[in-house]
Short mmCIF file of the C-alpha atoms (twelve columns), coordinates in Angstrom:
data_MODEL
# 
_entry.id   MODEL 
# 
loop_
_atom_site.group_PDB 
_atom_site.id 
_atom_site.type_symbol 
_atom_site.label_atom_id 
_atom_site.label_alt_id 
_atom_site.label_comp_id 
_atom_site.label_asym_id 
_atom_site.label_seq_id 
_atom_site.Cartn_x 
_atom_site.Cartn_y 
_atom_site.Cartn_z 
_atom_site.pdbx_PDB_model_num 
ATOM 1   C CA . UNK A 1   0.000   0.000  0.000   1 
ATOM 2   C CA . UNK A 2   1.395   3.375  -0.993  1 
ATOM 3   C CA . UNK A 3   0.219   6.447  0.884   1 
ATOM 4   C CA . UNK A 4   1.135   9.775  -0.679  1 
ATOM 5   C CA . UNK A 5   0.592   12.834 1.514   1 
ATOM 6   C CA . UNK A 6   1.432   16.367 0.508   1 
ATOM 7   C CA . UNK A 7   0.843   19.676 2.179   1 
ATOM 8   C CA . UNK A 8   2.398   23.088 2.381   1 
ATOM 9   C CA . UNK A 9   3.233   25.548 -0.374  1 
ATOM 10  C CA . UNK A 10  4.968   25.590 -3.738  1 
ATOM 11  C CA . UNK A 11  6.231   28.368 -5.962  1 
ATOM 12  C CA . UNK A 12  4.957   28.742 -9.537  1 
ATOM 13  C CA . UNK A 13  5.935   31.732 -11.685 1 
ATOM 14  C CA . UNK A 14  6.918   33.691 -8.549  1 
ATOM 15  C CA . UNK A 15  3.488   33.043 -7.017  1 
ATOM 16  C CA . UNK A 16  2.926   31.111 -3.829  1 
ATOM 17  C CA . UNK A 17  0.162   28.498 -4.066  1 
ATOM 18  C CA . UNK A 18  -1.351  26.225 -1.456  1 
ATOM 19  C CA . UNK A 19  -1.131  22.473 -1.893  1 
ATOM 20  C CA . UNK A 20  -4.004  20.869 -0.048  1 
ATOM 21  C CA . UNK A 21  -3.342  17.982 2.269   1 
ATOM 22  C CA . UNK A 22  -4.447  14.902 0.334   1 
ATOM 23  C CA . UNK A 23  -4.294  11.215 1.029   1 
ATOM 24  C CA . UNK A 24  -4.520  8.777  -1.871  1 
ATOM 25  C CA . UNK A 25  -4.197  5.022  -1.674  1 
ATOM 26  C CA . UNK A 26  -3.248  2.723  -4.494  1 
ATOM 27  C CA . UNK A 27  -1.460  -0.566 -5.126  1 
ATOM 28  C CA . UNK A 28  2.279   -0.220 -5.666  1 
ATOM 29  C CA . UNK A 29  2.248   -0.441 -9.505  1 
ATOM 30  C CA . UNK A 30  0.016   2.605  -9.619  1 
ATOM 31  C CA . UNK A 31  2.208   4.911  -7.567  1 
ATOM 32  C CA . UNK A 32  3.406   6.673  -10.698 1 
ATOM 33  C CA . UNK A 33  -0.172  7.576  -11.632 1 
ATOM 34  C CA . UNK A 34  -0.678  9.077  -8.197  1 
ATOM 35  C CA . UNK A 35  2.374   11.276 -8.477  1 
ATOM 36  C CA . UNK A 36  1.305   12.468 -11.895 1 
ATOM 37  C CA . UNK A 37  -2.165  13.189 -10.511 1 
ATOM 38  C CA . UNK A 38  -0.777  15.327 -7.692  1 
ATOM 39  C CA . UNK A 39  1.373   17.312 -10.105 1 
ATOM 40  C CA . UNK A 40  -1.520  17.871 -12.502 1 
ATOM 41  C CA . UNK A 41  -3.923  18.896 -9.765  1 
ATOM 42  C CA . UNK A 42  -1.355  21.254 -8.297  1 
ATOM 43  C CA . UNK A 43  -0.753  22.983 -11.608 1 
ATOM 44  C CA . UNK A 44  -4.456  23.070 -12.506 1 
ATOM 45  C CA . UNK A 45  -5.104  24.992 -9.325  1 
ATOM 46  C CA . UNK A 46  -3.171  28.024 -10.615 1 
ATOM 47  C CA . UNK A 47  -5.664  30.483 -12.095 1 
ATOM 48  C CA . UNK A 48  -4.875  31.590 -15.617 1 
ATOM 49  C CA . UNK A 49  -4.437  35.313 -16.164 1 
ATOM 50  C CA . UNK A 50  -7.597  36.870 -17.555 1 
ATOM 51  C CA . UNK A 51  -9.576  33.729 -16.798 1 
ATOM 52  C CA . UNK A 52  -13.172 34.178 -17.967 1 
ATOM 53  C CA . UNK A 53  -16.417 32.617 -16.864 1 
ATOM 54  C CA . UNK A 54  -16.667 30.351 -19.922 1 
ATOM 55  C CA . UNK A 55  -17.856 27.036 -18.491 1 
ATOM 56  C CA . UNK A 56  -16.404 24.895 -21.283 1 
ATOM 57  C CA . UNK A 57  -12.992 26.521 -20.981 1 
ATOM 58  C CA . UNK A 58  -12.970 26.289 -17.200 1 
ATOM 59  C CA . UNK A 59  -14.022 22.638 -17.294 1 
ATOM 60  C CA . UNK A 60  -11.245 21.823 -19.762 1 
ATOM 61  C CA . UNK A 61  -8.662  23.539 -17.569 1 
ATOM 62  C CA . UNK A 62  -9.700  22.373 -14.116 1 
ATOM 63  C CA . UNK A 63  -11.958 19.320 -14.384 1 
ATOM 64  C CA . UNK A 64  -11.277 17.248 -17.487 1 
ATOM 65  C CA . UNK A 65  -8.014  15.858 -16.084 1 
ATOM 66  C CA . UNK A 66  -10.083 13.690 -13.728 1 
ATOM 67  C CA . UNK A 67  -13.605 13.655 -15.158 1 
ATOM 68  C CA . UNK A 68  -12.522 13.277 -18.792 1 
ATOM 69  C CA . UNK A 69  -13.109 15.422 -21.869 1 
ATOM 70  C CA . UNK A 70  -16.545 13.839 -22.316 1 
ATOM 71  C CA . UNK A 71  -17.534 13.942 -18.635 1 
ATOM 72  C CA . UNK A 72  -17.534 10.140 -18.451 1 
ATOM 73  C CA . UNK A 73  -14.573 9.802  -16.011 1 
ATOM 74  C CA . UNK A 74  -12.497 8.218  -18.782 1 
ATOM 75  C CA . UNK A 75  -9.250  10.012 -17.944 1 
ATOM 76  C CA . UNK A 76  -5.565  9.182  -17.681 1 
ATOM 77  C CA . UNK A 77  -5.502  9.443  -13.894 1 
ATOM 78  C CA . UNK A 78  -8.617  7.448  -13.053 1 
ATOM 79  C CA . UNK A 79  -6.604  4.322  -12.178 1 
ATOM 80  C CA . UNK A 80  -5.044  6.067  -9.212  1 
ATOM 81  C CA . UNK A 81  -8.255  7.305  -7.605  1 
ATOM 82  C CA . UNK A 82  -10.494 5.460  -5.165  1 
ATOM 83  C CA . UNK A 83  -13.369 6.177  -5.343  1 
ATOM 84  C CA . UNK A 84  -13.112 7.100  -9.024  1 
ATOM 85  C CA . UNK A 85  -14.221 10.512 -10.339 1 
ATOM 86  C CA . UNK A 86  -17.921 11.039 -10.962 1 
ATOM 87  C CA . UNK A 87  -19.232 9.909  -14.367 1 
ATOM 88  C CA . UNK A 88  -21.570 12.773 -15.247 1 
ATOM 89  C CA . UNK A 89  -23.086 10.862 -18.175 1 
ATOM 90  C CA . UNK A 90  -24.573 8.131  -15.984 1 
ATOM 91  C CA . UNK A 91  -28.238 7.853  -15.074 1 
ATOM 92  C CA . UNK A 92  -27.230 7.924  -11.399 1 
ATOM 93  C CA . UNK A 93  -25.569 11.316 -11.830 1 
ATOM 94  C CA . UNK A 94  -28.721 12.764 -13.386 1 
ATOM 95  C CA . UNK A 95  -30.762 11.299 -10.542 1 
ATOM 96  C CA . UNK A 96  -28.735 12.472 -7.553  1 
ATOM 97  C CA . UNK A 97  -26.825 15.586 -8.653  1 
ATOM 98  C CA . UNK A 98  -28.831 18.756 -8.289  1 
ATOM 99  C CA . UNK A 99  -27.301 22.054 -9.357  1 
ATOM 100 C CA . UNK A 100 -26.967 23.145 -5.739  1 
ATOM 101 C CA . UNK A 101 -25.176 19.921 -4.781  1 
ATOM 102 C CA . UNK A 102 -22.783 20.258 -7.701  1 
ATOM 103 C CA . UNK A 103 -21.959 23.880 -6.876  1 
ATOM 104 C CA . UNK A 104 -21.235 22.890 -3.261  1 
ATOM 105 C CA . UNK A 105 -18.994 20.036 -4.418  1 
ATOM 106 C CA . UNK A 106 -16.962 22.263 -6.729  1 
ATOM 107 C CA . UNK A 107 -16.731 25.006 -4.125  1 
ATOM 108 C CA . UNK A 108 -15.961 22.950 -1.016  1 
ATOM 109 C CA . UNK A 109 -14.827 19.575 -2.342  1 
ATOM 110 C CA . UNK A 110 -16.177 16.149 -1.393  1 
ATOM 111 C CA . UNK A 111 -14.768 14.522 1.780   1 
ATOM 112 C CA . UNK A 112 -13.399 11.014 1.334   1 
ATOM 113 C CA . UNK A 113 -12.625 11.563 -2.346  1 
ATOM 114 C CA . UNK A 114 -9.937  13.258 -4.416  1 
ATOM 115 C CA . UNK A 115 -12.404 16.033 -5.278  1 
ATOM 116 C CA . UNK A 116 -10.820 19.194 -3.922  1 
ATOM 117 C CA . UNK A 117 -12.636 22.461 -3.263  1 
ATOM 118 C CA . UNK A 118 -11.943 25.267 -5.747  1 
ATOM 119 C CA . UNK A 119 -13.266 28.255 -3.803  1 
ATOM 120 C CA . UNK A 120 -9.771  29.698 -3.354  1 
ATOM 121 C CA . UNK A 121 -9.060  29.513 -7.088  1 
ATOM 122 C CA . UNK A 122 -12.464 30.234 -8.673  1 
ATOM 123 C CA . UNK A 123 -15.152 32.757 -7.833  1 
ATOM 124 C CA . UNK A 124 -18.859 31.994 -7.574  1 
ATOM 125 C CA . UNK A 125 -19.698 32.873 -11.162 1 
ATOM 126 C CA . UNK A 126 -16.906 30.661 -12.497 1 
ATOM 127 C CA . UNK A 127 -18.016 27.721 -10.351 1 
ATOM 128 C CA . UNK A 128 -21.603 28.184 -11.526 1 
ATOM 129 C CA . UNK A 129 -20.400 28.332 -15.144 1 
ATOM 130 C CA . UNK A 130 -18.588 25.005 -14.756 1 
ATOM 131 C CA . UNK A 131 -21.615 23.347 -13.165 1 
ATOM 132 C CA . UNK A 132 -23.977 24.658 -15.846 1 
ATOM 133 C CA . UNK A 133 -21.603 23.442 -18.564 1 
ATOM 134 C CA . UNK A 134 -21.384 19.981 -17.009 1 
ATOM 135 C CA . UNK A 135 -25.150 19.796 -16.612 1 
ATOM 136 C CA . UNK A 136 -25.976 20.913 -20.166 1 
ATOM 137 C CA . UNK A 137 -23.121 19.137 -21.943 1 
ATOM 138 C CA . UNK A 138 -22.988 15.798 -20.129 1 
ATOM 139 C CA . UNK A 139 -26.124 15.265 -18.055 1 
ATOM 140 C CA . UNK A 140 -28.997 15.806 -20.485 1 
ATOM 141 C CA . UNK A 141 -29.414 12.233 -21.687 1 
ATOM 142 C CA . UNK A 142 -33.017 12.135 -20.481 1 
ATOM 143 C CA . UNK A 143 -35.056 12.207 -17.285 1 
ATOM 144 C CA . UNK A 144 -34.058 9.892  -14.478 1 
ATOM 145 C CA . UNK A 145 -35.414 6.460  -15.175 1 
ATOM 146 C CA . UNK A 146 -36.315 7.402  -18.770 1 
ATOM 147 C CA . UNK A 147 -34.600 6.786  -22.117 1 
ATOM 148 C CA . UNK A 148 -30.936 7.786  -22.147 1 
ATOM 149 C CA . UNK A 149 -30.578 10.174 -25.079 1 
ATOM 150 C CA . UNK A 150 -26.787 10.264 -24.861 1 
ATOM 151 C CA . UNK A 151 -26.541 6.479  -25.141 1 
ATOM 152 C CA . UNK A 152 -29.094 6.368  -27.967 1 
ATOM 153 C CA . UNK A 153 -27.119 9.022  -29.834 1 
ATOM 154 C CA . UNK A 154 -23.846 7.139  -29.342 1 
ATOM 155 C CA . UNK A 155 -25.336 3.877  -30.594 1 
ATOM 156 C CA . UNK A 156 -27.350 5.198  -33.538 1 
ATOM 157 C CA . UNK A 157 -26.307 8.711  -34.562 1 
ATOM 158 C CA . UNK A 158 -22.638 9.373  -33.794 1 
ATOM 159 C CA . UNK A 159 -21.405 7.147  -36.627 1 
ATOM 160 C CA . UNK A 160 -22.554 9.839  -39.078 1 
ATOM 161 C CA . UNK A 161 -23.022 12.979 -36.984 1 
ATOM 162 C CA . UNK A 162 -19.854 12.459 -34.924 1 
ATOM 163 C CA . UNK A 163 -19.209 12.339 -31.209 1 
ATOM 164 C CA . UNK A 164 -19.206 16.143 -31.132 1 
ATOM 165 C CA . UNK A 165 -22.317 16.662 -33.269 1 
ATOM 166 C CA . UNK A 166 -20.299 18.293 -36.054 1 
ATOM 167 C CA . UNK A 167 -20.406 15.325 -38.424 1 
ATOM 168 C CA . UNK A 168 -18.025 12.376 -38.603 1 
ATOM 169 C CA . UNK A 169 -15.029 12.938 -40.894 1 
ATOM 170 C CA . UNK A 170 -15.976 10.071 -43.195 1 
ATOM 171 C CA . UNK A 171 -19.522 11.387 -43.462 1 
ATOM 172 C CA . UNK A 172 -18.434 14.925 -44.320 1 
ATOM 173 C CA . UNK A 173 -16.159 13.640 -47.080 1 
ATOM 174 C CA . UNK A 174 -18.222 10.729 -48.414 1 
ATOM 175 C CA . UNK A 175 -21.914 11.643 -48.086 1 
ATOM 176 C CA . UNK A 176 -23.657 14.171 -50.301 1 
ATOM 177 C CA . UNK A 177 -25.259 16.058 -48.733 1 
ATOM 178 C CA . UNK A 178 -23.106 15.557 -45.629 1 
ATOM 179 C CA . UNK A 179 -24.627 14.857 -42.191 1 
ATOM 180 C CA . UNK A 180 -26.052 17.879 -40.420 1 
ATOM 181 C CA . UNK A 181 -23.605 19.806 -38.231 1 
ATOM 182 C CA . UNK A 182 -25.694 20.477 -35.121 1 
ATOM 183 C CA . UNK A 183 -23.268 23.148 -33.865 1 
ATOM 184 C CA . UNK A 184 -23.800 25.324 -36.960 1 
ATOM 185 C CA . UNK A 185 -25.841 28.403 -36.017 1 
ATOM 186 C CA . UNK A 186 -27.729 28.414 -39.329 1 
ATOM 187 C CA . UNK A 187 -28.720 24.794 -38.736 1 
ATOM 188 C CA . UNK A 188 -29.900 25.622 -35.221 1 
ATOM 189 C CA . UNK A 189 -32.133 28.378 -36.575 1 
ATOM 190 C CA . UNK A 190 -34.002 26.102 -38.958 1 
ATOM 191 C CA . UNK A 191 -34.168 22.831 -36.988 1 
ATOM 192 C CA . UNK A 192 -37.097 22.943 -34.604 1 
ATOM 193 C CA . UNK A 193 -37.609 20.110 -32.150 1 
ATOM 194 C CA . UNK A 194 -40.722 19.094 -34.096 1 
ATOM 195 C CA . UNK A 195 -38.798 18.825 -37.349 1 
ATOM 196 C CA . UNK A 196 -35.986 16.851 -35.747 1 
ATOM 197 C CA . UNK A 197 -38.393 14.326 -34.261 1 
ATOM 198 C CA . UNK A 198 -39.942 13.858 -37.703 1 
ATOM 199 C CA . UNK A 199 -36.495 13.398 -39.277 1 
ATOM 200 C CA . UNK A 200 -35.383 10.805 -36.743 1 
ATOM 201 C CA . UNK A 201 -38.705 9.004  -37.022 1 
ATOM 202 C CA . UNK A 202 -38.995 8.869  -40.816 1 
ATOM 203 C CA . UNK A 203 -35.621 9.940  -42.200 1 
ATOM 204 C CA . UNK A 204 -34.950 12.652 -44.766 1 
ATOM 205 C CA . UNK A 205 -35.731 12.165 -48.427 1 
ATOM 206 C CA . UNK A 206 -32.739 12.659 -50.729 1 
ATOM 207 C CA . UNK A 207 -30.180 12.184 -47.941 1 
ATOM 208 C CA . UNK A 208 -28.465 9.320  -46.118 1 
ATOM 209 C CA . UNK A 209 -30.615 10.038 -43.050 1 
ATOM 210 C CA . UNK A 210 -32.624 6.885  -42.426 1 
ATOM 211 C CA . UNK A 211 -35.779 6.651  -40.331 1 
ATOM 212 C CA . UNK A 212 -35.566 4.958  -36.933 1 
ATOM 213 C CA . UNK A 213 -39.261 4.327  -36.292 1 
ATOM 214 C CA . UNK A 214 -38.681 0.574  -36.473 1 
ATOM 215 C CA . UNK A 215 -35.757 0.650  -34.014 1 
ATOM 216 C CA . UNK A 216 -36.759 3.348  -31.506 1 
ATOM 217 C CA . UNK A 217 -40.055 4.171  -29.821 1 
ATOM 218 C CA . UNK A 218 -41.461 7.660  -29.404 1 
ATOM 219 C CA . UNK A 219 -39.870 8.211  -26.003 1 
ATOM 220 C CA . UNK A 220 -36.421 7.199  -27.235 1 
ATOM 221 C CA . UNK A 221 -36.709 9.448  -30.273 1 
ATOM 222 C CA . UNK A 222 -37.747 12.373 -28.078 1 
ATOM 223 C CA . UNK A 223 -34.865 11.650 -25.703 1 
ATOM 224 C CA . UNK A 224 -32.182 11.598 -28.413 1 
ATOM 225 C CA . UNK A 225 -33.535 14.784 -30.004 1 
ATOM 226 C CA . UNK A 226 -33.549 16.529 -26.626 1 
ATOM 227 C CA . UNK A 227 -29.990 15.359 -25.991 1 
ATOM 228 C CA . UNK A 228 -28.818 16.750 -29.350 1 
ATOM 229 C CA . UNK A 229 -30.576 20.061 -28.791 1 
ATOM 230 C CA . UNK A 230 -29.105 20.506 -25.323 1 
ATOM 231 C CA . UNK A 231 -25.608 19.112 -25.850 1 
ATOM 232 C CA . UNK A 232 -24.874 20.524 -29.301 1 
ATOM 233 C CA . UNK A 233 -27.497 23.124 -30.138 1 
ATOM 234 C CA . UNK A 234 -27.922 24.771 -26.729 1 
ATOM 235 C CA . UNK A 235 -31.740 24.710 -27.209 1 
ATOM 236 C CA . UNK A 236 -31.333 27.619 -29.616 1 
ATOM 237 C CA . UNK A 237 -35.000 28.484 -30.077 1 
ATOM 238 C CA . UNK A 238 -37.732 29.445 -27.664 1 
ATOM 239 C CA . UNK A 239 -39.664 26.200 -27.813 1 
ATOM 240 C CA . UNK A 240 -41.009 24.814 -24.568 1 
ATOM 241 C CA . UNK A 241 -38.686 22.207 -23.159 1 
ATOM 242 C CA . UNK A 242 -40.368 18.785 -22.862 1 
ATOM 243 C CA . UNK A 243 -41.185 17.593 -19.383 1 
ATOM 244 C CA . UNK A 244 -40.802 14.089 -17.986 1 
ATOM 245 C CA . UNK A 245 -44.577 13.732 -18.451 1 
ATOM 246 C CA . UNK A 246 -44.217 14.566 -22.158 1 
ATOM 247 C CA . UNK A 247 -41.584 11.889 -22.612 1 
ATOM 248 C CA . UNK A 248 -43.609 9.361  -20.628 1 
ATOM 249 C CA . UNK A 249 -46.651 10.052 -22.811 1 
ATOM 250 C CA . UNK A 250 -44.594 9.646  -25.971 1 
ATOM 251 C CA . UNK A 251 -43.203 6.372  -24.661 1 
ATOM 252 C CA . UNK A 252 -46.675 5.065  -23.860 1 
ATOM 253 C CA . UNK A 253 -48.096 5.902  -27.297 1 
ATOM 254 C CA . UNK A 254 -44.988 5.077  -29.294 1 
ATOM 255 C CA . UNK A 255 -45.348 8.300  -31.308 1 
ATOM 256 C CA . UNK A 256 -44.410 11.943 -30.648 1 
ATOM 257 C CA . UNK A 257 -47.674 13.838 -30.003 1 
ATOM 258 C CA . UNK A 258 -47.139 16.527 -32.649 1 
ATOM 259 C CA . UNK A 259 -48.573 15.528 -36.014 1 
ATOM 260 C CA . UNK A 260 -52.267 15.949 -35.258 1 
ATOM 261 C CA . UNK A 261 -51.637 19.584 -34.401 1 
ATOM 262 C CA . UNK A 262 -49.768 20.044 -37.673 1 
ATOM 263 C CA . UNK A 263 -52.606 18.510 -39.675 1 
ATOM 264 C CA . UNK A 264 -55.084 21.006 -38.235 1 
ATOM 265 C CA . UNK A 265 -53.105 24.128 -39.101 1 
ATOM 266 C CA . UNK A 266 -55.002 26.049 -41.819 1 
ATOM 267 C CA . UNK A 267 -53.710 27.879 -44.861 1 
ATOM 268 C CA . UNK A 268 -52.441 31.400 -44.153 1 
ATOM 269 C CA . UNK A 269 -54.297 34.664 -44.822 1 
ATOM 270 C CA . UNK A 270 -57.678 32.997 -44.300 1 
ATOM 271 C CA . UNK A 271 -57.376 31.149 -47.600 1 
ATOM 272 C CA . UNK A 272 -58.957 27.799 -48.403 1 
ATOM 273 C CA . UNK A 273 -57.884 25.502 -51.194 1 
ATOM 274 C CA . UNK A 274 -59.707 23.228 -53.603 1 
ATOM 275 C CA . UNK A 275 -57.633 20.070 -54.208 1 
ATOM 276 C CA . UNK A 276 -59.335 19.438 -57.567 1 
ATOM 277 C CA . UNK A 277 -58.256 22.832 -58.881 1 
ATOM 278 C CA . UNK A 278 -54.886 22.330 -57.212 1 
ATOM 279 C CA . UNK A 279 -54.360 19.097 -59.130 1 
ATOM 280 C CA . UNK A 280 -54.732 20.924 -62.449 1 
ATOM 281 C CA . UNK A 281 -52.161 23.520 -61.420 1 
ATOM 282 C CA . UNK A 282 -49.857 20.788 -60.096 1 
ATOM 283 C CA . UNK A 283 -49.969 18.777 -63.334 1 
ATOM 284 C CA . UNK A 284 -49.259 21.901 -65.342 1 
ATOM 285 C CA . UNK A 285 -46.452 23.375 -63.260 1 
ATOM 286 C CA . UNK A 286 -44.927 20.816 -60.883 1 
ATOM 287 C CA . UNK A 287 -44.741 17.372 -62.458 1 
ATOM 288 C CA . UNK A 288 -41.615 18.100 -64.521 1 
ATOM 289 C CA . UNK A 289 -39.641 17.935 -61.262 1 
ATOM 290 C CA . UNK A 290 -41.850 16.198 -58.680 1 
ATOM 291 C CA . UNK A 291 -43.532 13.734 -61.060 1 
ATOM 292 C CA . UNK A 292 -47.238 13.016 -61.402 1 
ATOM 293 C CA . UNK A 293 -47.050 10.691 -58.399 1 
ATOM 294 C CA . UNK A 294 -45.265 13.306 -56.276 1 
ATOM 295 C CA . UNK A 295 -42.303 10.940 -55.918 1 
ATOM 296 C CA . UNK A 296 -39.637 13.422 -57.037 1 
ATOM 297 C CA . UNK A 297 -39.019 11.418 -60.215 1 
ATOM 298 C CA . UNK A 298 -40.214 13.847 -62.887 1 
ATOM 299 C CA . UNK A 299 -38.450 14.051 -66.281 1 
ATOM 300 C CA . UNK A 300 -36.221 16.929 -65.125 1 
ATOM 301 C CA . UNK A 301 -35.285 15.303 -61.810 1 
ATOM 302 C CA . UNK A 302 -32.265 13.525 -63.273 1 
ATOM 303 C CA . UNK A 303 -30.577 16.860 -63.919 1 
ATOM 304 C CA . UNK A 304 -31.362 18.456 -60.555 1 
ATOM 305 C CA . UNK A 305 -29.290 18.321 -57.364 1 
ATOM 306 C CA . UNK A 306 -30.341 18.100 -54.661 1 
ATOM 307 C CA . UNK A 307 -33.138 15.967 -56.087 1 
ATOM 308 C CA . UNK A 308 -36.713 17.289 -55.986 1 
ATOM 309 C CA . UNK A 309 -38.530 16.278 -52.823 1 
ATOM 310 C CA . UNK A 310 -40.432 13.018 -52.716 1 
ATOM 311 C CA . UNK A 311 -43.665 14.548 -51.454 1 
ATOM 312 C CA . UNK A 312 -44.883 11.118 -50.295 1 
ATOM 313 C CA . UNK A 313 -41.906 10.530 -47.994 1 
ATOM 314 C CA . UNK A 314 -43.043 9.970  -44.364 1 
ATOM 315 C CA . UNK A 315 -40.647 12.682 -43.196 1 
ATOM 316 C CA . UNK A 316 -42.740 15.263 -45.042 1 
ATOM 317 C CA . UNK A 317 -45.707 14.592 -42.773 1 
ATOM 318 C CA . UNK A 318 -43.985 15.793 -39.631 1 
ATOM 319 C CA . UNK A 319 -42.210 18.696 -41.341 1 
ATOM 320 C CA . UNK A 320 -44.523 20.339 -43.878 1 
ATOM 321 C CA . UNK A 321 -47.950 21.501 -42.801 1 
ATOM 322 C CA . UNK A 322 -50.181 23.691 -44.991 1 
ATOM 323 C CA . UNK A 323 -48.591 27.052 -44.000 1 
ATOM 324 C CA . UNK A 324 -45.063 25.783 -44.619 1 
ATOM 325 C CA . UNK A 325 -46.005 24.211 -47.957 1 
ATOM 326 C CA . UNK A 326 -47.703 27.441 -49.008 1 
ATOM 327 C CA . UNK A 327 -44.592 29.460 -48.171 1 
ATOM 328 C CA . UNK A 328 -42.258 27.025 -49.947 1 
ATOM 329 C CA . UNK A 329 -44.367 27.101 -53.107 1 
ATOM 330 C CA . UNK A 330 -44.817 30.869 -53.065 1 
ATOM 331 C CA . UNK A 331 -41.282 31.956 -52.091 1 
ATOM 332 C CA . UNK A 332 -39.205 29.006 -53.300 1 
ATOM 333 C CA . UNK A 333 -36.662 27.097 -51.207 1 
ATOM 334 C CA . UNK A 334 -33.180 28.461 -50.697 1 
ATOM 335 C CA . UNK A 335 -30.446 26.032 -51.683 1 
ATOM 336 C CA . UNK A 336 -32.742 23.972 -53.923 1 
ATOM 337 C CA . UNK A 337 -34.031 24.427 -57.479 1 
ATOM 338 C CA . UNK A 338 -37.498 25.151 -56.159 1 
ATOM 339 C CA . UNK A 339 -38.604 28.428 -57.821 1 
ATOM 340 C CA . UNK A 340 -40.769 31.118 -56.250 1 
ATOM 341 C CA . UNK A 341 -44.157 30.483 -57.833 1 
ATOM 342 C CA . UNK A 342 -45.497 33.634 -56.232 1 
ATOM 343 C CA . UNK A 343 -44.035 35.501 -59.200 1 
ATOM 344 C CA . UNK A 344 -46.282 33.506 -61.552 1 
ATOM 345 C CA . UNK A 345 -49.345 32.425 -59.562 1 
ATOM 346 C CA . UNK A 346 -51.538 34.373 -57.156 1 
ATOM 347 C CA . UNK A 347 -52.102 33.381 -53.527 1 
ATOM 348 C CA . UNK A 348 -55.402 31.622 -54.244 1 
ATOM 349 C CA . UNK A 349 -53.890 29.450 -56.956 1 
ATOM 350 C CA . UNK A 350 -51.017 28.568 -54.621 1 
ATOM 351 C CA . UNK A 351 -53.565 27.703 -51.919 1 
ATOM 352 C CA . UNK A 352 -55.224 25.253 -54.333 1 
ATOM 353 C CA . UNK A 353 -51.858 23.589 -55.082 1 
ATOM 354 C CA . UNK A 354 -51.010 23.465 -51.391 1 
ATOM 355 C CA . UNK A 355 -54.261 21.723 -50.507 1 
ATOM 356 C CA . UNK A 356 -53.814 19.183 -53.298 1 
ATOM 357 C CA . UNK A 357 -50.199 18.394 -52.376 1 
ATOM 358 C CA . UNK A 358 -50.967 18.160 -48.662 1 
ATOM 359 C CA . UNK A 359 -54.071 15.944 -48.907 1 
ATOM 360 C CA . UNK A 360 -52.790 13.781 -51.793 1 
ATOM 361 C CA . UNK A 361 -49.127 13.231 -50.962 1 
ATOM 362 C CA . UNK A 362 -48.056 14.607 -47.577 1 
ATOM 363 C CA . UNK A 363 -50.962 13.521 -45.397 1 
ATOM 364 C CA . UNK A 364 -53.386 11.487 -47.528 1 
ATOM 365 C CA . UNK A 365 -55.014 9.861  -44.494 1 
ATOM 366 C CA . UNK A 366 -56.219 13.242 -43.172 1 
# 
């Protein structure tokens, strides 16, 4: 048994720093790890000049050496610590660690562990920033006892979207279009929670994004979407965060409770559409790209990239309601060869097309 005990002061860059009295126990072969740990902890305790309250930066400087870059306690020094550092990604951590408890642990340390208090090195706002970063980045896998979004993402999504949500290297270089980069601000602005749930459930037409409705239930899909939005997208929009009751309801039904509301949304500007008239306009103006069957296989489709949308694709149902279809037809779609028909057709004619497309292809059961 090796017992390493240090206390007193050391000099670093002409500054005196305190070295806390620490006792660590480890089998003989691990003594080297213990010494390295003490050195690292000692040097990490020296505040950097101009240190800001950026939680990610503070975590990387002070916490990752023990808790790991991914918050999972997979670090180089873990072998020399008993008990090991906290794994923030575990269901237990989400269940027992409140924000107040975490702030107290960072501030004052945890007796009987190697977790030292940082109140002499960090101020209250910095400690809070670290805790909030840990909570949002590592602990948002799902409600305690519910589906673990982080694990679902790792098993099903990271192969293409990457461990950091920015897209795996092979996917960015081999897939066209490449996987979505969830950290991109423009992506965050257009991806609502509703749209993401539809994409995970049914996939995305014209991309490598497959649907997971046969592998995951509604609760699991909600959990992985919520993990992505919190860990990588910082819940960029103002949508209401789902509660544990929402997730439980989705799990019980097996489907996210969103589509019925979409189906009931009317056309904008008080318009109403006649699908019979809309069909005539569609056959005259839209089939060259989208095809008579709405499958995106019209005679011009071969020459268009990205390919025209398959209007029958299940992903359309959870993404395009009547107002969104109307806007896409009238104003066109940026980044696609979808023209702005508002320059050719009036709003009533577009309303007719919208009603035909929605009731015939997007949501024929409605």
